[in-house]
N, CA and C atoms as an extended XYZ file, in Angstrom:
501
Properties=species:S:1:pos:R:3:atomname:S:1:resname:S:1:resid:I:1 pbc="F F F"
N        25.525      -30.176       -1.385 N   MET     1
C        25.362      -31.220       -2.397 CA  MET     1
C        23.985      -31.084       -3.039 C   MET     1
N        23.957      -30.953       -4.334 N   GLY     2
C        22.704      -30.764       -5.042 CA  GLY     2
C        21.985      -32.070       -5.305 C   GLY     2
N        20.769      -31.918       -5.735 N   ILE     3
C        19.980      -33.094       -6.096 CA  ILE     3
C        20.480      -33.614       -7.441 C   ILE     3
N        20.680      -34.891       -7.524 N   ARG     4
C        21.153      -35.514       -8.756 CA  ARG     4
C        20.043      -35.538       -9.800 C   ARG     4
N        20.464      -35.461      -11.057 N   PHE     5
C        19.527      -35.498      -12.175 CA  PHE     5
C        18.638      -36.741      -12.111 C   PHE     5
N        19.250      -37.885      -11.836 N   GLU     6
C        18.495      -39.139      -11.804 CA  GLU     6
C        17.399      -39.109      -10.757 C   GLU     6
N        17.676      -38.463       -9.620 N   THR     7
C        16.672      -38.355       -8.557 CA  THR     7
C        15.498      -37.506       -9.023 C   THR     7
N        15.807      -36.371       -9.639 N   VAL     8
C        14.746      -35.494      -10.155 CA  VAL     8
C        13.945      -36.220      -11.227 C   VAL     8
N        14.652      -36.933      -12.107 N   PHE     9
C        13.972      -37.683      -13.163 CA  PHE     9
C        13.039      -38.733      -12.572 C   PHE     9
N        13.533      -39.527      -11.631 N   ARG    10
C        12.715      -40.586      -11.022 CA  ARG    10
C        11.503      -40.001      -10.293 C   ARG    10
N        11.717      -38.937       -9.539 N   ILE    11
C        10.595      -38.303       -8.823 CA  ILE    11
C         9.550      -37.797       -9.819 C   ILE    11
N        10.009      -37.178      -10.899 N   SER    12
C         9.090      -36.662      -11.918 CA  SER    12
C         8.287      -37.790      -12.561 C   SER    12
N         8.973      -38.875      -12.867 N   ILE    13
C         8.294      -40.010      -13.501 CA  ILE    13
C         7.293      -40.641      -12.528 C   ILE    13
N         7.661      -40.756      -11.268 N   VAL    14
C         6.738      -41.314      -10.270 CA  VAL    14
C         5.517      -40.407      -10.132 C   VAL    14
N         5.721      -39.086      -10.118 N   LEU    15
C         4.583      -38.158      -10.051 CA  LEU    15
C         3.678      -38.319      -11.268 C   LEU    15
N         4.274      -38.513      -12.425 N   LYS    16
C         3.477      -38.745      -13.637 CA  LYS    16
C         2.733      -40.071      -13.511 C   LYS    16
N         3.361      -41.062      -12.892 N   GLY    17
C         2.686      -42.341      -12.648 CA  GLY    17
C         1.508      -42.176      -11.697 C   GLY    17
N         1.660      -41.342      -10.678 N   LEU    18
C         0.545      -41.062       -9.763 CA  LEU    18
C        -0.594      -40.355      -10.497 C   LEU    18
N        -0.231      -39.462      -11.413 N   ASP    19
C        -1.229      -38.801      -12.262 CA  ASP    19
C        -1.980      -39.844      -13.091 C   ASP    19
N        -1.236      -40.788      -13.653 N   ALA    20
C        -1.865      -41.853      -14.448 CA  ALA    20
C        -2.785      -42.702      -13.576 C   ALA    20
N        -2.344      -43.021      -12.363 N   ALA    21
C        -3.187      -43.810      -11.448 CA  ALA    21
C        -4.460      -43.055      -11.099 C   ALA    21
N        -4.348      -41.744      -10.877 N   ALA    22
C        -5.532      -40.929      -10.575 CA  ALA    22
C        -6.495      -40.920      -11.760 C   ALA    22
N        -5.961      -40.871      -12.981 N   GLU    23
C        -6.826      -40.918      -14.163 CA  GLU    23
C        -7.540      -42.265      -14.269 C   GLU    23
N        -6.832      -43.341      -13.978 N   ILE    24
C        -7.459      -44.669      -14.027 CA  ILE    24
C        -8.567      -44.759      -12.983 C   ILE    24
N        -8.294      -44.307      -11.778 N   ILE    25
C        -9.301      -44.327      -10.711 CA  ILE    25
C       -10.487      -43.446      -11.091 C   ILE    25
N       -10.197      -42.260      -11.630 N   GLY    26
C       -11.271      -41.364      -12.071 CA  GLY    26
C       -12.109      -41.980      -13.176 C   GLY    26
N       -11.452      -42.628      -14.135 N   GLY    27
C       -12.181      -43.283      -15.220 CA  GLY    27
C       -13.078      -44.392      -14.703 C   GLY    27
N       -12.574      -45.173      -13.758 N   LEU    28
C       -13.402      -46.236      -13.158 CA  LEU    28
C       -14.558      -45.633      -12.358 C   LEU    28
N       -14.274      -44.539      -11.642 N   PHE    29
C       -15.307      -43.845      -10.869 CA  PHE    29
C       -16.455      -43.425      -11.778 C   PHE    29
N       -16.126      -42.796      -12.910 N   PHE    30
C       -17.177      -42.342      -13.819 CA  PHE    30
C       -17.894      -43.496      -14.500 C   PHE    30
N       -17.247      -44.647      -14.605 N   LEU    31
C       -17.918      -45.818      -15.178 CA  LEU    31
C       -18.995      -46.371      -14.251 C   LEU    31
N       -18.753      -46.318      -12.941 N   ILE    32
C       -19.685      -46.962      -12.013 CA  ILE    32
C       -20.701      -45.999      -11.389 C   ILE    32
N       -20.473      -44.702      -11.525 N   ILE    33
C       -21.374      -43.720      -10.925 CA  ILE    33
C       -22.307      -43.173      -12.005 C   ILE    33
N       -23.580      -43.116      -11.704 N   SER    34
C       -24.558      -42.619      -12.674 CA  SER    34
C       -24.535      -41.089      -12.712 C   SER    34
N       -25.023      -40.499      -13.809 N   PRO    35
C       -25.095      -39.038      -13.882 CA  PRO    35
C       -25.896      -38.424      -12.726 C   PRO    35
N       -26.955      -39.087      -12.295 N   SER    36
C       -27.740      -38.527      -11.186 CA  SER    36
C       -26.935      -38.564       -9.879 C   SER    36
N       -26.135      -39.598       -9.686 N   GLN    37
C       -25.284      -39.648       -8.498 CA  GLN    37
C       -24.202      -38.559       -8.550 C   GLN    37
N       -23.686      -38.309       -9.736 N   ILE    38
C       -22.688      -37.250       -9.888 CA  ILE    38
C       -23.315      -35.891       -9.592 C   ILE    38
N       -24.519      -35.675      -10.099 N   LYS    39
C       -25.231      -34.418       -9.820 CA  LYS    39
C       -25.489      -34.272       -8.319 C   LYS    39
N       -25.854      -35.364       -7.663 N   GLY    40
C       -26.068      -35.333       -6.220 CA  GLY    40
C       -24.789      -35.007       -5.463 C   GLY    40
N       -23.675      -35.577       -5.906 N   LEU    41
C       -22.384      -35.300       -5.285 CA  LEU    41
C       -22.002      -33.827       -5.470 C   LEU    41
N       -22.220      -33.305       -6.667 N   ILE    42
C       -21.926      -31.890       -6.929 CA  ILE    42
C       -22.797      -31.007       -6.048 C   ILE    42
N       -24.073      -31.345       -5.932 N   HIS    43
C       -24.967      -30.567       -5.072 CA  HIS    43
C       -24.472      -30.585       -3.623 C   HIS    43
N       -24.098      -31.761       -3.150 N   TRP    44
C       -23.600      -31.893       -1.776 CA  TRP    44
C       -22.330      -31.061       -1.570 C   TRP    44
N       -21.434      -31.083       -2.574 N   LEU    45
C       -20.168      -30.350       -2.461 CA  LEU    45
C       -20.340      -28.831       -2.521 C   LEU    45
N       -21.351      -28.359       -3.246 N   THR    46
C       -21.470      -26.918       -3.500 CA  THR    46
C       -22.582      -26.226       -2.724 C   THR    46
N       -23.476      -26.962       -2.107 N   ALA    47
C       -24.663      -26.362       -1.483 CA  ALA    47
C       -24.303      -25.308       -0.440 C   ALA    47
N       -23.427      -25.619        0.478 N   SER    48
C       -23.117      -24.654        1.541 CA  SER    48
C       -22.397      -23.427        0.981 C   SER    48
N       -21.528      -23.614        0.023 N   GLU    49
C       -20.821      -22.470       -0.578 CA  GLU    49
C       -21.787      -21.563       -1.327 C   GLU    49
N       -22.733      -22.164       -2.051 N   LEU    50
C       -23.689      -21.359       -2.812 CA  LEU    50
C       -24.680      -20.643       -1.902 C   LEU    50
N       -24.922      -21.209       -0.697 N   ARG    51
C       -25.788      -20.503        0.267 CA  ARG    51
C       -25.102      -19.235        0.764 C   ARG    51
N       -23.796      -19.327        1.013 N   THR    52
C       -23.071      -18.159        1.524 CA  THR    52
C       -22.660      -17.203        0.402 C   THR    52
N       -22.377      -17.728       -0.786 N   ASP    53
C       -21.987      -16.889       -1.921 CA  ASP    53
C       -22.605      -17.452       -3.191 C   ASP    53
N       -23.818      -17.013       -3.522 N   PRO    54
C       -24.514      -17.560       -4.701 CA  PRO    54
C       -23.792      -17.306       -6.023 C   PRO    54
N       -22.799      -16.426       -6.025 N   HIS    55
C       -22.080      -16.108       -7.257 CA  HIS    55
C       -20.697      -16.764       -7.307 C   HIS    55
N       -20.421      -17.705       -6.402 N   ASP    56
C       -19.126      -18.384       -6.380 CA  ASP    56
C       -18.878      -19.042       -7.734 C   ASP    56
N       -17.770      -18.650       -8.364 N   PHE    57
C       -17.469      -19.088       -9.729 CA  PHE    57
C       -17.305      -20.605       -9.829 C   PHE    57
N       -16.482      -21.175       -8.977 N   ILE    58
C       -16.183      -22.617       -9.064 CA  ILE    58
C       -17.436      -23.448       -8.779 C   ILE    58
N       -18.164      -23.087       -7.736 N   SER    59
C       -19.386      -23.845       -7.401 CA  SER    59
C       -20.394      -23.770       -8.534 C   SER    59
N       -20.585      -22.597       -9.104 N   ASN    60
C       -21.528      -22.460      -10.220 CA  ASN    60
C       -21.048      -23.217      -11.449 C   ASN    60
N       -19.736      -23.223      -11.675 N   LEU    61
C       -19.186      -23.980      -12.793 CA  LEU    61
C       -19.448      -25.474      -12.609 C   LEU    61
N       -19.233      -25.976      -11.380 N   LEU    62
C       -19.512      -27.393      -11.094 CA  LEU    62
C       -20.985      -27.727      -11.290 C   LEU    62
N       -21.856      -26.862      -10.771 N   VAL    63
C       -23.305      -27.109      -10.908 CA  VAL    63
C       -23.691      -27.112      -12.381 C   VAL    63
N       -23.193      -26.141      -13.142 N   HIS    64
C       -23.492      -26.074      -14.575 CA  HIS    64
C       -22.985      -27.333      -15.291 C   HIS    64
N       -21.766      -27.750      -14.956 N   SER    65
C       -21.209      -28.961      -15.572 CA  SER    65
C       -22.047      -30.181      -15.222 C   SER    65
N       -22.496      -30.250      -13.973 N   GLY    66
C       -23.323      -31.372      -13.536 CA  GLY    66
C       -24.640      -31.452      -14.275 C   GLY    66
N       -25.257      -30.293      -14.566 N   HIS    67
C       -26.534      -30.279      -15.291 CA  HIS    67
C       -26.373      -30.776      -16.720 C   HIS    67
N       -25.202      -30.558      -17.286 N   ASN    68
C       -24.958      -30.987      -18.665 CA  ASN    68
C       -24.370      -32.393      -18.748 C   ASN    68
N       -24.206      -33.033      -17.615 N   PHE    69
C       -23.598      -34.361      -17.576 CA  PHE    69
C       -24.657      -35.423      -17.826 C   PHE    69
N       -24.437      -36.260      -18.838 N   ASN    70
C       -25.376      -37.339      -19.156 CA  ASN    70
C       -24.597      -38.629      -19.399 C   ASN    70
N       -25.298      -39.686      -19.792 N   ASN    71
C       -24.624      -40.974      -19.998 CA  ASN    71
C       -23.568      -40.911      -21.102 C   ASN    71
N       -23.833      -40.130      -22.149 N   GLY    72
C       -22.857      -39.999      -23.237 CA  GLY    72
C       -21.585      -39.324      -22.763 C   GLY    72
N       -21.739      -38.222      -22.029 N   SER    73
C       -20.542      -37.527      -21.539 CA  SER    73
C       -19.849      -38.356      -20.467 C   SER    73
N       -20.611      -39.105      -19.677 N   ARG    74
C       -20.018      -39.980      -18.660 CA  ARG    74
C       -19.155      -41.041      -19.318 C   ARG    74
N       -19.651      -41.638      -20.394 N   LEU    75
C       -18.881      -42.663      -21.105 CA  LEU    75
C       -17.627      -42.055      -21.742 C   LEU    75
N       -17.767      -40.863      -22.337 N   PHE    76
C       -16.607      -40.200      -22.940 CA  PHE    76
C       -15.543      -39.920      -21.888 C   PHE    76
N       -15.940      -39.339      -20.753 N   VAL    77
C       -14.992      -39.017      -19.687 CA  VAL    77
C       -14.329      -40.290      -19.174 C   VAL    77
N       -15.101      -41.356      -19.011 N   SER    78
C       -14.550      -42.630      -18.539 CA  SER    78
C       -13.492      -43.173      -19.493 C   SER    78
N       -13.844      -43.246      -20.765 N   ILE    79
C       -12.919      -43.781      -21.766 CA  ILE    79
C       -11.685      -42.890      -21.879 C   ILE    79
N       -11.896      -41.580      -21.882 N   TYR    80
C       -10.787      -40.636      -21.990 CA  TYR    80
C        -9.811      -40.812      -20.825 C   TYR    80
N       -10.330      -40.818      -19.601 N   LEU    81
C        -9.464      -40.951      -18.426 CA  LEU    81
C        -8.780      -42.312      -18.379 C   LEU    81
N        -9.531      -43.365      -18.675 N   LEU    82
C        -8.940      -44.704      -18.661 CA  LEU    82
C        -7.860      -44.850      -19.734 C   LEU    82
N        -8.130      -44.368      -20.938 N   ALA    83
C        -7.145      -44.468      -22.019 CA  ALA    83
C        -5.880      -43.685      -21.653 C   ALA    83
N        -6.059      -42.441      -21.227 N   HIS    84
C        -4.922      -41.622      -20.800 CA  HIS    84
C        -4.121      -42.339      -19.718 C   HIS    84
N        -4.827      -42.768      -18.690 N   GLY    85
C        -4.164      -43.376      -17.535 CA  GLY    85
C        -3.445      -44.666      -17.860 C   GLY    85
N        -4.109      -45.543      -18.597 N   VAL    86
C        -3.515      -46.852      -18.911 CA  VAL    86
C        -2.302      -46.687      -19.835 C   VAL    86
N        -2.429      -45.837      -20.841 N   ILE    87
C        -1.302      -45.625      -21.761 CA  ILE    87
C        -0.110      -45.057      -21.006 C   ILE    87
N        -0.354      -44.006      -20.209 N   LYS    88
C         0.751      -43.406      -19.457 CA  LYS    88
C         1.347      -44.392      -18.462 C   LYS    88
N         0.506      -45.129      -17.769 N   MET    89
C         1.006      -46.073      -16.774 CA  MET    89
C         1.879      -47.139      -17.431 C   MET    89
N         1.438      -47.670      -18.565 N   PHE    90
C         2.218      -48.680      -19.287 CA  PHE    90
C         3.603      -48.148      -19.643 C   PHE    90
N         3.648      -46.950      -20.214 N   VAL    91
C         4.927      -46.390      -20.645 CA  VAL    91
C         5.797      -46.044      -19.439 C   VAL    91
N         5.209      -45.456      -18.414 N   ILE    92
C         5.970      -45.047      -17.231 CA  ILE    92
C         6.565      -46.257      -16.510 C   ILE    92
N         5.779      -47.305      -16.359 N   VAL    93
C         6.295      -48.520      -15.712 CA  VAL    93
C         7.499      -49.053      -16.486 C   VAL    93
N         7.424      -49.008      -17.810 N   ASN    94
C         8.538      -49.519      -18.614 CA  ASN    94
C         9.743      -48.584      -18.596 C   ASN    94
N         9.527      -47.281      -18.448 N   VAL    95
C        10.655      -46.365      -18.258 CA  VAL    95
C        11.315      -46.661      -16.916 C   VAL    95
N        10.504      -46.844      -15.881 N   LEU    96
C        11.065      -47.151      -14.564 CA  LEU    96
C        11.784      -48.495      -14.556 C   LEU    96
N        11.390      -49.418      -15.437 N   ARG    97
C        12.072      -50.705      -15.577 CA  ARG    97
C        13.289      -50.590      -16.498 C   ARG    97
N        13.552      -49.342      -16.941 N   ASN    98
C        14.699      -49.012      -17.775 CA  ASN    98
C        14.653      -49.712      -19.133 C   ASN    98
N        13.475      -49.841      -19.693 N   LYS    99
C        13.321      -50.391      -21.047 CA  LYS    99
C        13.660      -49.281      -22.037 C   LYS    99
N        14.673      -49.496      -22.817 N   TYR   100
C        15.198      -48.463      -23.699 CA  TYR   100
C        14.138      -47.911      -24.655 C   TYR   100
N        13.301      -48.770      -25.208 N   TRP   101
C        12.280      -48.357      -26.167 CA  TRP   101
C        11.192      -47.495      -25.536 C   TRP   101
N        11.053      -47.537      -24.209 N   ALA   102
C         9.979      -46.801      -23.542 CA  ALA   102
C        10.258      -45.293      -23.470 C   ALA   102
N        11.524      -44.907      -23.500 N   TYR   103
C        11.862      -43.483      -23.408 CA  TYR   103
C        11.293      -42.690      -24.586 C   TYR   103
N        11.589      -43.082      -25.839 N   PRO   104
C        10.996      -42.315      -26.944 CA  PRO   104
C         9.478      -42.447      -26.993 C   PRO   104
N         8.964      -43.595      -26.580 N   LEU   105
C         7.518      -43.768      -26.563 CA  LEU   105
C         6.861      -42.802      -25.567 C   LEU   105
N         7.479      -42.624      -24.404 N   LEU   106
C         6.945      -41.672      -23.424 CA  LEU   106
C         6.955      -40.254      -24.001 C   LEU   106
N         8.028      -39.904      -24.690 N   ILE   107
C         8.105      -38.575      -25.313 CA  ILE   107
C         6.982      -38.391      -26.329 C   ILE   107
N         6.768      -39.390      -27.171 N   ILE   108
C         5.724      -39.311      -28.201 CA  ILE   108
C         4.340      -39.225      -27.564 C   ILE   108
N         4.078      -40.073      -26.575 N   VAL   109
C         2.772      -40.079      -25.910 CA  VAL   109
C         2.502      -38.732      -25.248 C   VAL   109
N         3.466      -38.231      -24.496 N   LEU   110
C         3.259      -36.948      -23.822 CA  LEU   110
C         3.127      -35.807      -24.821 C   LEU   110
N         3.879      -35.862      -25.906 N   PHE   111
C         3.754      -34.830      -26.932 CA  PHE   111
C         2.341      -34.831      -27.524 C   PHE   111
N         1.799      -36.014      -27.773 N   GLY   112
C         0.421      -36.105      -28.269 CA  GLY   112
C        -0.571      -35.537      -27.268 C   GLY   112
N        -0.388      -35.854      -25.990 N   PHE   113
C        -1.267      -35.296      -24.959 CA  PHE   113
C        -1.125      -33.784      -24.880 C   PHE   113
N         0.087      -33.269      -25.052 N   ILE   114
C         0.308      -31.819      -25.010 CA  ILE   114
C        -0.451      -31.129      -26.142 C   ILE   114
N        -0.404      -31.706      -27.318 N   ILE   115
C        -1.142      -31.123      -28.451 CA  ILE   115
C        -2.623      -31.030      -28.102 C   ILE   115
N        -3.184      -32.110      -27.590 N   TYR   116
C        -4.599      -32.110      -27.212 CA  TYR   116
C        -4.863      -31.077      -26.104 C   TYR   116
N        -3.977      -31.024      -25.115 N   GLN   117
C        -4.164      -30.098      -23.993 CA  GLN   117
C        -4.108      -28.647      -24.461 C   GLN   117
N        -3.194      -28.334      -25.375 N   VAL   118
C        -3.101      -26.960      -25.892 CA  VAL   118
C        -4.374      -26.592      -26.649 C   VAL   118
N        -4.895      -27.523      -27.410 N   ILE   119
C        -6.172      -27.272      -28.099 CA  ILE   119
C        -7.273      -26.988      -27.073 C   ILE   119
N        -7.334      -27.789      -26.013 N   GLN   120
C        -8.331      -27.583      -24.959 CA  GLN   120
C        -8.127      -26.232      -24.265 C   GLN   120
N        -6.874      -25.848      -24.038 N   ILE   121
C        -6.586      -24.571      -23.383 CA  ILE   121
C        -7.070      -23.413      -24.245 C   ILE   121
N        -6.907      -23.520      -25.565 N   THR   122
C        -7.357      -22.438      -26.438 CA  THR   122
C        -8.883      -22.356      -26.502 C   THR   122
N        -9.541      -23.460      -26.277 N   ARG   123
C       -11.017      -23.463      -26.277 CA  ARG   123
C       -11.586      -22.919      -24.977 C   ARG   123
N       -11.028      -23.364      -23.866 N   SER   124
C       -11.491      -22.877      -22.561 CA  SER   124
C       -10.312      -22.931      -21.606 C   SER   124
N        -9.835      -21.764      -21.237 N   TYR   125
C        -8.641      -21.649      -20.412 CA  TYR   125
C        -8.831      -22.367      -19.081 C   TYR   125
N        -7.808      -23.124      -18.691 N   SER   126
C        -7.822      -23.833      -17.422 CA  SER   126
C        -6.420      -23.791      -16.842 C   SER   126
N        -6.264      -23.159      -15.691 N   ILE   127
C        -4.942      -23.062      -15.068 CA  ILE   127
C        -4.376      -24.439      -14.752 C   ILE   127
N        -5.250      -25.368      -14.334 N   SER   128
C        -4.755      -26.711      -14.020 CA  SER   128
C        -4.245      -27.410      -15.280 C   SER   128
N        -4.903      -27.194      -16.409 N   LEU   129
C        -4.441      -27.793      -17.664 CA  LEU   129
C        -3.136      -27.136      -18.136 C   LEU   129
N        -2.996      -25.842      -17.917 N   VAL   130
C        -1.749      -25.153      -18.246 CA  VAL   130
C        -0.599      -25.727      -17.409 C   VAL   130
N        -0.840      -25.891      -16.102 N   LEU   131
C         0.199      -26.434      -15.223 CA  LEU   131
C         0.546      -27.873      -15.601 C   LEU   131
N        -0.467      -28.673      -15.925 N   LEU   132
C        -0.225      -30.050      -16.360 CA  LEU   132
C         0.603      -30.070      -17.639 C   LEU   132
N         0.302      -29.170      -18.556 N   THR   133
C         1.038      -29.098      -19.814 CA  THR   133
C         2.497      -28.700      -19.575 C   THR   133
N         2.709      -27.741      -18.692 N   ILE   134
C         4.080      -27.345      -18.345 CA  ILE   134
C         4.825      -28.528      -17.730 C   ILE   134
N         4.165      -29.262      -16.850 N   PHE   135
C         4.790      -30.441      -16.241 CA  PHE   135
C         5.116      -31.492      -17.300 C   PHE   135
N         4.207      -31.689      -18.263 N   ASP   136
C         4.464      -32.651      -19.335 CA  ASP   136
C         5.669      -32.243      -20.171 C   ASP   136
N         5.816      -30.943      -20.451 N   VAL   137
C         6.985      -30.460      -21.192 CA  VAL   137
C         8.257      -30.751      -20.391 C   VAL   137
N         8.199      -30.502      -19.088 N   PHE   138
C         9.329      -30.794      -18.210 CA  PHE   138
C         9.681      -32.284      -18.266 C   PHE   138
N         8.668      -33.141      -18.210 N   ILE   139
C         8.897      -34.595      -18.259 CA  ILE   139
C         9.525      -34.988      -19.595 C   ILE   139
N         9.073      -34.380      -20.678 N   ILE   140
C         9.653      -34.682      -21.993 CA  ILE   140
C        11.138      -34.317      -22.011 C   ILE   140
N        11.471      -33.146      -21.497 N   ILE   141
C        12.877      -32.718      -21.469 CA  ILE   141
C        13.703      -33.677      -20.617 C   ILE   141
N        13.209      -33.999      -19.433 N   MET   142
C        13.927      -34.915      -18.542 CA  MET   142
C        14.088      -36.292      -19.188 C   MET   142
N        13.042      -36.769      -19.842 N   THR   143
C        13.083      -38.083      -20.489 CA  THR   143
C        14.073      -38.084      -21.649 C   THR   143
N        14.093      -37.014      -22.429 N   ALA   144
C        15.040      -36.929      -23.543 CA  ALA   144
C        16.479      -36.950      -23.028 C   ALA   144
N        16.731      -36.220      -21.955 N   LEU   145
C        18.080      -36.210      -21.373 CA  LEU   145
C        18.467      -37.594      -20.841 C   LEU   145
N        17.531      -38.244      -20.160 N   GLU   146
C        17.808      -39.583      -19.626 CA  GLU   146
C        17.982      -40.594      -20.757 C   GLU   146
N        17.173      -40.470      -21.792 N   TRP   147
C        17.271      -41.370      -22.942 CA  TRP   147
C        18.646      -41.235      -23.599 C   TRP   147
N        19.121      -39.983      -23.745 N   ARG   148
C        20.452      -39.754      -24.317 CA  ARG   148
C        21.523      -40.389      -23.429 C   ARG   148
N        21.383      -40.228      -22.113 N   LYS   149
C        22.345      -40.826      -21.187 CA  LYS   149
C        22.331      -42.351      -21.310 C   LYS   149
N        21.141      -42.930      -21.384 N   GLN   150
C        21.030      -44.385      -21.539 CA  GLN   150
C        21.643      -44.842      -22.859 C   GLN   150
N        21.467      -44.061      -23.904 N   HIS   151
C        22.053      -44.391      -25.210 CA  HIS   151
C        23.580      -44.400      -25.125 C   HIS   151
N        24.143      -43.374      -24.479 N   GLU   152
C        25.599      -43.308      -24.328 CA  GLU   152
C        26.126      -44.496      -23.526 C   GLU   152
N        25.418      -44.873      -22.466 N   LEU   153
C        25.827      -46.040      -21.677 CA  LEU   153
C        25.779      -47.315      -22.514 C   LEU   153
N        24.740      -47.441      -23.323 N   ARG   154
C        24.613      -48.623      -24.185 CA  ARG   154
C        25.747      -48.671      -25.208 C   ARG   154
N        26.090      -47.498      -25.762 N   MET   155
C        27.172      -47.432      -26.744 CA  MET   155
C        28.508      -47.794      -26.099 C   MET   155
N        28.756      -47.308      -24.899 N   GLN   156
C        30.001      -47.626      -24.186 CA  GLN   156
C        30.088      -49.123      -23.889 C   GLN   156
N        28.986      -49.683      -23.425 N   THR   157
C        28.955      -51.114      -23.122 CA  THR   157
C        29.186      -51.940      -24.383 C   THR   157
N        28.548      -51.528      -25.476 N   ALA   158
C        28.722      -52.247      -26.729 CA  ALA   158
C        30.160      -52.166      -27.225 C   ALA   158
N        30.762      -50.988      -27.067 N   ALA   159
C        32.147      -50.822      -27.514 CA  ALA   159
C        33.105      -51.684      -26.691 C   ALA   159
N        32.837      -51.780      -25.393 N   LYS   160
C        33.709      -52.566      -24.496 CA  LYS   160
C        33.575      -54.063      -24.756 C   LYS   160
N        32.337      -54.488      -25.003 N   THR   161
C        32.093      -55.931      -25.112 CA  THR   161
C        32.074      -56.421      -26.557 C   THR   161
N        31.940      -55.486      -27.502 N   GLY   162
C        31.863      -55.895      -28.903 CA  GLY   162
C        30.515      -56.456      -29.279 C   GLY   162
N        29.519      -56.273      -28.421 N   VAL   163
C        28.173      -56.784      -28.690 CA  VAL   163
C        27.410      -55.770      -29.521 C   VAL   163
N        26.696      -56.276      -30.526 N   LYS   164
C        25.880      -55.413      -31.353 CA  LYS   164
C        24.627      -54.999      -30.580 C   LYS   164
N        24.284      -53.699      -30.653 N   LEU   165
C        23.122      -53.179      -29.931 CA  LEU   165
C        21.823      -53.598      -30.616 C   LEU   165
N        20.851      -53.946      -29.789 N   GLU   166
C        19.509      -54.215      -30.278 CA  GLU   166
C        18.563      -53.206      -29.677 C   GLU   166
N        17.635      -52.731      -30.471 N   TYR   167
C        16.696      -51.723      -29.990 CA  TYR   167
C        15.348      -52.358      -29.920 C   TYR   167
């Protein structure tokens, strides 16, 4: 017995909701932590690795990013993460509540994020951003299929009851 489409859809949407929650938490984290505290955290995280391998790519990238981190970039990262997270969470919660209007809204929101992510990928390649973008495309496809199924159910119900559909 295979996994049902609805199960895959729900799991995917919940994972996207967890992503949104992580963005909200990250945005709040950057709001309350000062740039010097972030630099200290980066130093703590990378010090032992850089002692054993001074050319470690990820550790050096983190240290470089930390040196360029200031109040302006902290505010941008906070607003960006909070906006992303809150918008996605709002739409995802309403999809999970089976609000018909939320399905196309989720598609539009994710499509907008994909455009931004592709632009970011072309500027500086990031495997995690590529994977996130692929997942977003998957979510869009799943949402479109579920939205079509919900539309067909609404049409059948309307035909049986004679009730005019409201969107």
